[in-house]
Backbone as CSV, one residue per row, in Angstrom:
resi,resn,N_x,N_y,N_z,CA_x,CA_y,CA_z,C_x,C_y,C_z
1,MET,-8.501,-24.720,23.853,-7.973,-25.609,24.854,-6.597,-25.104,25.269
2,SER,-6.333,-25.090,26.553,-5.071,-24.581,27.059,-4.208,-25.731,27.556
3,VAL,-2.964,-25.765,27.102,-2.022,-26.793,27.503,-0.817,-26.098,28.106
4,ASN,-0.554,-26.344,29.384,0.576,-25.716,30.075,0.572,-24.189,29.944
5,GLY,-0.600,-23.589,29.964,-0.699,-22.142,29.911,-0.674,-21.559,28.515
6,PHE,-0.493,-22.375,27.487,-0.476,-21.905,26.114,-1.752,-22.314,25.416
7,THR,-2.237,-21.457,24.528,-3.412,-21.833,23.752,-2.964,-22.686,22.596
8,THR,-3.759,-23.652,22.259,-3.418,-24.537,21.151,-3.725,-23.838,19.842
9,GLU,-3.228,-24.395,18.748,-3.474,-23.811,17.429,-4.966,-23.775,17.145
10,GLU,-5.688,-24.784,17.631,-7.126,-24.845,17.401,-7.814,-23.622,18.017
11,ASP,-7.406,-23.249,19.230,-7.993,-22.074,19.884,-7.608,-20.790,19.177
12,SER,-6.343,-20.682,18.770,-5.889,-19.420,18.192,-6.370,-19.234,16.761
13,ARG,-6.646,-20.314,16.050,-7.083,-20.200,14.668,-8.599,-20.176,14.522
14,GLY,-9.297,-20.765,15.420,-10.749,-20.857,15.285,-11.404,-19.519,15.538
15,SER,-11.815,-18.831,14.486,-12.387,-17.496,14.651,-13.885,-17.559,14.918
16,HIS,-14.451,-18.776,15.055,-15.886,-18.895,15.243,-16.346,-18.311,16.573
17,GLU,-15.462,-18.226,17.544,-15.832,-17.644,18.840,-15.111,-16.329,19.109
18,GLN,-14.115,-15.996,18.311,-13.321,-14.801,18.570,-13.979,-13.585,17.950
19,ILE,-13.886,-12.490,18.673,-14.383,-11.237,18.124,-13.185,-10.382,17.727
20,CYS,-13.441,-9.419,16.896,-12.403,-8.519,16.386,-11.607,-7.938,17.548
21,CYS,-10.299,-7.842,17.380,-9.427,-7.367,18.454,-9.288,-5.848,18.494
22,LEU,-10.020,-5.136,17.639,-9.833,-3.689,17.531,-10.795,-2.887,18.403
23,VAL,-10.309,-1.739,18.828,-11.102,-0.770,19.575,-11.232,0.455,18.688
24,GLU,-12.466,0.883,18.467,-12.731,2.055,17.640,-13.530,3.034,18.477
25,GLU,-12.990,4.240,18.634,-13.634,5.273,19.443,-13.973,4.758,20.839
26,ARG,-12.974,4.155,21.490,-13.046,3.654,22.869,-14.046,2.521,23.078
27,GLU,-14.480,1.902,21.992,-15.430,0.797,22.113,-14.921,-0.406,21.336
28,ARG,-14.863,-1.540,21.996,-14.373,-2.773,21.365,-15.353,-3.225,20.288
29,CYS,-14.850,-3.568,19.141,-15.668,-4.066,18.041,-16.275,-5.400,18.454
30,SER,-17.539,-5.601,18.134,-18.221,-6.836,18.545,-18.446,-7.793,17.382
31,ARG,-17.886,-7.470,16.217,-18.057,-8.345,15.052,-17.145,-9.563,15.161
32,LEU,-17.529,-10.645,14.488,-16.710,-11.849,14.487,-15.423,-11.607,13.721
33,ALA,-14.326,-12.113,14.247,-13.029,-11.964,13.604,-12.926,-12.915,12.423
34,GLY,-12.285,-12.449,11.374,-12.026,-13.290,10.216,-10.612,-13.817,10.299
35,ASN,-10.007,-14.089,9.159,-8.641,-14.614,9.173,-7.589,-13.532,8.936
36,ALA,-8.003,-12.273,8.784,-7.053,-11.167,8.614,-6.488,-10.781,9.972
37,SER,-5.194,-10.524,10.012,-4.578,-10.171,11.290,-4.131,-8.713,11.295
38,TYR,-4.030,-8.164,12.490,-3.620,-6.779,12.697,-2.103,-6.760,12.860
39,SER,-1.399,-6.963,11.741,0.059,-7.074,11.754,0.712,-5.700,11.920
40,LYS,2.030,-5.719,12.066,2.778,-4.459,12.199,2.601,-3.595,10.949
41,ARG,2.567,-4.228,9.777,2.383,-3.482,8.531,1.016,-2.814,8.496
42,VAL,-0.007,-3.541,8.930,-1.359,-2.980,8.963,-1.419,-1.856,9.990
43,GLN,-0.771,-2.053,11.137,-0.739,-0.999,12.161,-0.087,0.263,11.615
44,LYS,0.952,0.100,10.805,1.630,1.263,10.204,0.685,1.995,9.254
45,THR,-0.072,1.240,8.452,-1.042,1.846,7.536,-2.085,2.624,8.313
46,VAL,-2.586,2.028,9.399,-3.595,2.673,10.233,-3.045,3.976,10.813
47,ALA,-1.803,3.946,11.271,-1.189,5.148,11.844,-0.974,6.221,10.778
48,GLN,-0.500,5.819,9.582,-0.247,6.785,8.513,-1.533,7.443,8.043
49,ARG,-2.603,6.692,7.979,-3.885,7.220,7.495,-4.713,7.842,8.610
50,LYS,-4.149,7.858,9.808,-4.784,8.493,10.972,-6.174,7.929,11.258
51,LEU,-6.305,6.617,11.126,-7.561,5.961,11.498,-7.585,5.820,13.011
52,LYS,-8.745,5.919,13.584,-8.861,5.840,15.041,-9.144,4.401,15.457
53,LEU,-8.157,3.545,15.184,-8.253,2.131,15.531,-7.056,1.752,16.387
54,ASN,-7.326,0.980,17.438,-6.272,0.466,18.295,-6.579,-0.980,18.614
55,ILE,-5.554,-1.720,18.970,-5.761,-3.103,19.369,-6.136,-3.130,20.850
56,ASP,-7.108,-3.957,21.198,-7.512,-4.109,22.593,-6.403,-4.853,23.329
57,GLN,-5.861,-4.237,24.365,-4.749,-4.838,25.100,-5.146,-6.143,25.793
58,ASN,-6.447,-6.348,26.015,-6.921,-7.572,26.658,-7.187,-8.694,25.665
59,ALA,-7.123,-8.384,24.381,-7.384,-9.401,23.359,-6.252,-10.421,23.364
60,ARG,-6.612,-11.686,23.177,-5.619,-12.754,23.203,-5.235,-13.187,21.792
61,HIS,-5.634,-12.413,20.803,-5.313,-12.705,19.408,-5.216,-11.385,18.662
62,ILE,-4.834,-11.442,17.386,-4.717,-10.216,16.583,-5.565,-10.288,15.322
63,TYR,-6.639,-11.066,15.354,-7.511,-11.192,14.186,-8.552,-10.088,14.173
64,ILE,-8.829,-9.567,12.960,-9.790,-8.476,12.826,-10.971,-8.921,11.966
65,CYS,-12.067,-8.196,12.116,-13.285,-8.524,11.370,-13.158,-8.063,9.915
66,ASP,-14.053,-8.567,9.087,-14.025,-8.201,7.664,-14.328,-6.725,7.455
67,TYR,-15.155,-6.140,8.320,-15.478,-4.710,8.202,-14.206,-3.872,8.325
68,HIS,-13.412,-4.118,9.372,-12.197,-3.335,9.575,-11.143,-3.665,8.521
69,LYS,-11.084,-4.922,8.094,-10.150,-5.295,7.024,-10.451,-4.488,5.767
70,ASN,-11.728,-4.423,5.385,-12.116,-3.669,4.185,-11.886,-2.178,4.357
71,LEU,-12.129,-1.670,5.562,-11.899,-0.249,5.850,-10.425,0.094,5.663
72,ILE,-9.554,-0.724,6.209,-8.115,-0.479,6.118,-7.643,-0.607,4.672
73,GLN,-8.140,-1.619,3.961,-7.749,-1.786,2.561,-8.238,-0.636,1.694
74,SER,-9.412,-0.109,1.997,-9.959,0.966,1.174,-9.172,2.261,1.316
75,VAL,-8.594,2.519,2.485,-7.821,3.754,2.648,-6.373,3.580,2.233
76,ARG,-5.924,2.355,2.062,-4.524,2.120,1.727,-4.145,2.735,0.391
77,ALA,-4.984,2.596,-0.640,-4.621,3.042,-1.981,-5.244,4.372,-2.371
78,LYS,-6.088,4.915,-1.521,-6.763,6.162,-1.885,-5.961,7.370,-1.459
79,ARG,-6.134,8.431,-2.201,-5.563,9.730,-1.864,-6.697,10.627,-1.407
80,LYS,-6.359,11.615,-0.586,-7.375,12.568,-0.148,-7.745,13.482,-1.310
81,ARG,-9.013,13.804,-1.412,-9.469,14.715,-2.449,-9.190,16.151,-2.021
82,LYS,-9.154,17.039,-2.995,-8.832,18.429,-2.724,-9.836,19.069,-1.781
83,ASP,-11.117,18.699,-1.891,-12.142,19.337,-1.071,-12.407,18.594,0.237
84,SER,-11.505,17.703,0.672,-11.720,16.977,1.919,-11.470,17.892,3.108
85,ASP,-11.963,17.474,4.274,-11.792,18.255,5.499,-10.326,18.338,5.895
86,ASP,-9.575,17.317,5.561,-8.183,17.208,5.971,-7.250,17.738,4.894
87,ASP,-7.623,18.827,4.255,-6.903,19.348,3.097,-5.461,19.685,3.456
88,THR,-4.528,19.114,2.703,-3.111,19.369,2.952,-2.494,20.185,1.835
89,GLY,-3.327,20.790,1.011,-2.808,21.625,-0.068,-2.466,20.837,-1.311
90,SER,-2.949,19.623,-1.437,-2.660,18.840,-2.638,-3.473,19.398,-3.809
91,ASN,-2.995,19.139,-5.010,-3.712,19.652,-6.168,-4.517,18.542,-6.828
92,ASP,-5.267,18.881,-7.883,-6.146,17.925,-8.549,-5.394,16.734,-9.121
93,GLN,-4.132,16.880,-9.441,-3.378,15.776,-10.031,-3.220,14.621,-9.067
94,ASP,-3.302,14.853,-7.758,-3.125,13.801,-6.764,-4.362,12.941,-6.578
95,VAL,-5.497,13.318,-7.131,-6.747,12.643,-6.850,-6.735,11.186,-7.295
96,ASP,-6.300,10.893,-8.502,-6.406,9.545,-9.031,-5.067,8.846,-9.204
97,ILE,-4.048,9.250,-8.476,-2.745,8.614,-8.609,-2.792,7.264,-7.890
98,PRO,-2.576,6.181,-8.614,-2.592,4.874,-7.948,-1.305,4.669,-7.156
99,GLU,-1.415,3.944,-6.067,-0.238,3.610,-5.272,0.501,2.476,-5.963
100,VAL,1.808,2.576,-6.040,2.643,1.523,-6.582,3.509,1.039,-5.432
101,ASP,3.432,-0.252,-5.136,4.200,-0.799,-4.023,5.531,-1.316,-4.540
102,LEU,6.555,-0.465,-4.489,7.869,-0.861,-4.979,8.498,-1.936,-4.105
103,PHE,8.001,-2.106,-2.877,8.535,-3.127,-1.986,8.296,-4.533,-2.545
104,GLN,7.311,-4.669,-3.431,7.014,-5.967,-4.042,8.076,-6.370,-5.066
105,LEU,8.875,-5.417,-5.540,9.902,-5.712,-6.526,11.134,-6.330,-5.867
106,GLN,11.923,-7.019,-6.659,13.163,-7.599,-6.153,14.199,-6.501,-5.969
107,VAL,15.149,-6.744,-5.069,16.184,-5.755,-4.776,16.972,-5.410,-6.042
108,ASN,17.270,-6.407,-6.864,18.015,-6.127,-8.106,17.238,-5.191,-9.019
109,THR,15.929,-5.338,-9.068,15.099,-4.453,-9.890,15.142,-3.034,-9.338
110,LEU,15.082,-2.904,-8.027,15.169,-1.578,-7.400,16.522,-0.936,-7.703
111,ARG,17.567,-1.732,-7.652,18.908,-1.203,-7.954,19.025,-0.765,-9.406
112,ARG,18.407,-1.520,-10.335,18.421,-1.133,-11.737,17.681,0.185,-11.940
113,TYR,16.543,0.345,-11.256,15.780,1.603,-11.318,16.668,2.750,-10.819
114,LYS,17.316,2.522,-9.681,18.190,3.545,-9.085,19.300,3.933,-10.051
115,ARG,19.912,2.943,-10.688,21.005,3.190,-11.631,20.497,3.911,-12.876
116,PHE,19.356,3.480,-13.414,18.815,4.070,-14.635,18.505,5.550,-14.446
117,TYR,17.863,5.882,-13.304,17.482,7.277,-13.047,18.547,8.061,-12.285
118,LYS,19.668,7.407,-11.980,20.768,8.050,-11.258,20.297,8.686,-9.949
119,VAL,19.512,7.920,-9.184,19.005,8.392,-7.891,20.122,8.280,-6.859
120,GLN,20.389,9.376,-6.178,21.438,9.395,-5.165,20.890,8.874,-3.835
121,THR,21.569,7.872,-3.272,21.195,7.342,-1.950,22.464,7.107,-1.155
122,ARG,22.306,6.980,0.133,23.472,6.652,0.944,23.729,5.147,0.801
123,PRO,24.948,4.725,0.971,25.261,3.299,0.797,24.687,2.452,1.930
124,GLY,24.433,1.195,1.617,24.007,0.236,2.637,22.536,0.264,2.993
125,LEU,21.684,0.766,2.108,20.252,0.779,2.398,19.681,-0.633,2.292
126,ASN,18.731,-0.960,3.182,18.049,-2.244,3.037,16.915,-2.085,2.023
127,LYS,16.228,-3.174,1.728,15.207,-3.163,0.679,14.102,-2.151,0.982
128,ALA,13.623,-2.107,2.226,12.535,-1.199,2.592,12.957,0.263,2.431
129,GLN,14.158,0.590,2.867,14.659,1.965,2.753,14.847,2.354,1.287
130,LEU,15.387,1.430,0.504,15.596,1.687,-0.919,14.257,1.888,-1.626
131,ALA,13.281,1.025,-1.323,11.952,1.149,-1.937,11.311,2.478,-1.554
132,ASP,11.471,2.901,-0.311,10.899,4.171,0.149,11.544,5.356,-0.578
133,THR,12.859,5.336,-0.699,13.580,6.404,-1.398,13.178,6.462,-2.869
134,LEU,13.091,5.294,-3.507,12.725,5.257,-4.923,11.268,5.639,-5.136
135,MET,10.404,5.360,-4.150,8.992,5.757,-4.257,8.883,7.279,-4.277
136,ARG,9.669,7.950,-3.445,9.659,9.419,-3.456,10.102,9.934,-4.826
137,HIS,11.132,9.308,-5.397,11.585,9.706,-6.719,10.507,9.434,-7.759
138,PHE,9.911,8.240,-7.705,8.883,7.828,-8.669,7.717,8.814,-8.674
139,LYS,7.302,9.250,-7.485,6.177,10.189,-7.392,6.529,11.573,-7.916
140,SER,7.821,11.867,-7.977,8.234,13.203,-8.437,8.369,13.287,-9.961
141,ILE,8.287,12.169,-10.659,8.443,12.178,-12.113,7.178,12.745,-12.760
142,PRO,7.306,13.837,-13.524,6.118,14.399,-14.174,5.701,13.527,-15.363
143,VAL,4.395,13.366,-15.529,3.865,12.563,-16.631,2.837,13.403,-17.377
144,GLU,3.031,13.544,-18.674,2.034,14.198,-19.508,1.063,13.113,-19.939
145,GLU,-0.094,13.089,-19.283,-1.032,11.990,-19.463,-1.478,11.816,-20.918
146,ASN,-1.847,12.902,-21.577,-2.310,12.802,-22.969,-1.234,12.232,-23.887
147,LYS,-0.013,12.689,-23.703,1.093,12.222,-24.533,1.386,10.741,-24.269
148,ALA,1.375,10.360,-22.992,1.645,8.966,-22.637,0.557,8.044,-23.179
149,LEU,-0.698,8.465,-23.062,-1.794,7.634,-23.560,-1.763,7.514,-25.083
150,SER,-1.516,8.622,-25.774,-1.482,8.547,-27.237,-0.309,7.688,-27.705
151,TYR,0.826,7.771,-27.030,1.975,6.935,-27.367,1.649,5.463,-27.132
152,PHE,1.008,5.174,-26.000,0.616,3.798,-25.679,-0.340,3.249,-26.741
153,ILE,-1.342,4.018,-27.087,-2.324,3.574,-28.098,-1.637,3.355,-29.443
154,TYR,-0.747,4.263,-29.818,0.006,4.115,-31.065,0.789,2.806,-31.070
155,MET,1.486,2.513,-29.972,2.302,1.308,-29.892,1.436,0.048,-29.947
156,VAL,0.276,0.076,-29.287,-0.611,-1.088,-29.299,-1.196,-1.298,-30.692
157,LYS,-1.702,-0.230,-31.294,-2.312,-0.349,-32.621,-1.330,-0.843,-33.668
158,ASN,-0.080,-0.432,-33.545,0.933,-0.818,-34.530,1.723,-2.051,-34.100
159,ASN,1.270,-2.677,-33.025,1.877,-3.919,-32.544,3.387,-3.778,-32.375
160,LYS,3.793,-2.732,-31.692,5.212,-2.458,-31.496,5.546,-2.489,-30.012
161,SER,6.812,-2.611,-29.722,7.275,-2.530,-28.345,8.267,-1.383,-28.249
162,LYS,8.738,-1.111,-27.042,9.669,0.009,-26.880,10.976,-0.240,-27.626
163,PHE,11.281,-1.494,-27.926,12.512,-1.805,-28.639,12.423,-1.429,-30.118
164,ASP,11.185,-1.276,-30.619,10.987,-0.909,-32.024,10.931,0.601,-32.230
165,GLN,10.980,1.391,-31.176,10.617,2.797,-31.232,11.684,3.725,-31.817
166,LYS,12.840,3.277,-32.128,13.950,4.142,-32.517,13.542,5.351,-33.361
167,ASN,12.974,5.130,-34.560,12.588,6.243,-35.419,11.159,6.108,-35.951
168,ASP,10.372,5.219,-35.347,9.047,4.947,-35.888,7.970,5.915,-35.401
169,PHE,8.114,6.434,-34.208,7.049,7.273,-33.644,7.091,8.666,-34.271
170,PRO,5.952,9.131,-34.759,5.940,10.470,-35.383,6.269,11.563,-34.373
171,ALA,6.985,12.565,-34.804,7.382,13.665,-33.918,6.144,14.457,-33.507
172,SER,6.129,14.880,-32.257,4.969,15.646,-31.787,5.299,17.093,-31.572
């Protein structure tokens, strides 16, 4: 229902008649829109992952179908495999690296991480910039998987925490 040229909340929220607002390969998606929206953050993910999705300029809403929502979510946390067509020279270690969203942490936590690892940044960074800088640092930290797993298992089996570790862990 339109009131003074504006759509009411009922029209904008009711996805029972709305179709997905996305265009894929020059063709508008004909699936029913769900409650997921094509926000700026989602648009950034789509651009970074080079998906061929665009919003239809004639669409009067930004709701997307469950198919496209799942497609976007599935590429968000995945890394390209070494044998993919889009090979960028990554090695086997990149295959199963999970994404860690440092933006979910509080600014004070990010600052503590920065201080602990002595990460150099320019002054006055906002939360997003700080999280991005620290993510680059986080990804650069080498991890010896076997050593980390054996240490973790040792700590769990012996019911210990990192505060108990002073001289208890056997030398390797």
